[in-house]
C-alpha positions in Angstrom: -0.1 0.1 0.0 1.3 3.6 -0.6 2.7 5.4 2.2 0.2 8.1 2.2 -2.7 5.7 2.8 -0.9 4.6 6.4 -3.2 7.2 8.7 -6.3 5.6 7.3 -5.0 2.0 7.9 -4.3 2.8 11.4 -7.7 4.4 12.1 -9.3 1.2 10.7 -7.0 -1.0 13.0 -8.1 1.2 15.9 -11.8 0.7 14.9 -11.8 -2.8 14.8 -9.9 -3.1 17.9 -12.5 -0.7 19.5 -15.4 -2.9 17.9 -13.9 -6.2 19.4 -13.5 -4.4 22.9 -17.2 -3.2 22.8 -18.5 -6.7 21.9 -16.7 -7.8 24.8 -18.1 -5.4 27.1 -21.6 -6.0 25.7 -21.2 -9.9 26.4 -20.6 -8.9 30.0 -24.0 -7.0 30.4 -26.4 -9.5 28.6 -28.5 -12.0 30.4 -26.6 -15.2 31.3 -28.7 -17.8 29.4 -27.7 -21.1 27.7 -28.2 -19.5 24.2 -26.6 -16.3 25.0 -23.5 -18.1 26.4 -22.7 -20.0 23.2 -23.7 -17.0 20.9 -21.4 -14.8 23.2 -18.5 -17.1 22.6 -18.9 -17.1 18.9 -19.4 -13.3 18.8 -16.1 -12.8 20.8 -14.1 -15.0 18.4 -15.7 -13.4 15.3 -15.2 -9.7 16.6 -11.6 -10.2 17.3 -10.9 -11.9 14.1 -12.0 -8.8 12.3 -9.1 -6.8 13.4 -6.7 -9.7 13.6 -7.3 -10.4 9.7 -6.9 -6.6 9.2 -3.6 -6.5 10.8 -2.6 -9.5 8.7 -3.8 -7.8 5.4 -1.6 -4.8 6.0 1.2 -7.2 6.2 0.3 -9.0 3.1 3.1 -10.2 0.8 0.9 -9.8 -2.4 -2.2 -7.9 -3.7 -3.9 -11.4 -3.8 -3.1 -12.1 -0.1 -4.3 -8.6 0.7 -7.6 -9.1 -0.8 -8.1 -12.5 0.7 -7.4 -11.0 4.2 -9.8 -8.2 3.5 -12.5 -10.6 2.4 -12.0 -12.4 5.6 -12.4 -9.3 7.5 -15.6 -8.7 5.8 -16.9 -12.3 6.5 -15.9 -11.9 10.3 -17.8 -8.6 10.4 -20.9 -10.3 8.9 -20.6 -13.3 11.1 -20.3 -10.8 14.3 -23.5 -9.1 13.2 -25.2 -12.6 13.0 -24.3 -13.3 16.5 -25.3 -10.0 17.6 -28.5 -10.4 16.2 -29.0 -13.7 17.9 -28.1 -12.5 21.3 -31.1 -12.0 23.6 -30.9 -8.6 25.2 -33.0 -6.9 27.8 -34.4 -3.3 27.3 -31.5 -1.3 28.7 -28.8 -3.1 26.5 -31.0 -3.4 23.2 -29.6 0.0 22.4 -25.9 -1.1 22.7 -26.7 -4.2 20.6 -28.3 -2.3 17.8 -25.3 0.0 17.9 -22.8 -2.7 17.7 -24.8 -4.5 14.8 -24.7 -1.1 12.9 -20.9 -0.9 13.5 -20.4 -4.3 12.2 -22.5 -3.5 9.0 -20.3 -0.6 8.7 -17.3 -2.5 8.8 -18.6 -4.9 6.1 -19.2 -2.0 3.9 -15.7 -0.7 4.4 -14.0 -4.1 3.7 -16.3 -4.6 0.8 -15.4 -1.2 -0.7 -11.7 -1.9 -0.3 -12.0 -5.3 -2.0 -13.9 -3.6 -5.0 -11.2 -0.9 -5.2 -8.4 -3.5 -4.9 -9.6 -6.1 -7.3 
């Protein structure tokens, strides 16, 4: 990637990290049901994988590898959105859940745009 794009890269790296942190904080406040326990584990894995794969994309050895990693970022953001939608939230945390679903959607859109511009 060209040197002048580094600030944007780090902003997205920070944003994906913040998303994973917010998902972990959200999991701590949802009702402790059997379904939520499994869905929460899946959410934690997927949300953390978004940023981890973005870091790997920035270290890609080729354009093809970069695009693959970005596609994985998009896939993990989509999976995060899925698990967030499944989690049962009570009224006072529902707003937080909706905000996280929106952030997952925005990350999917960003990674999709990166793939389209790169391919």
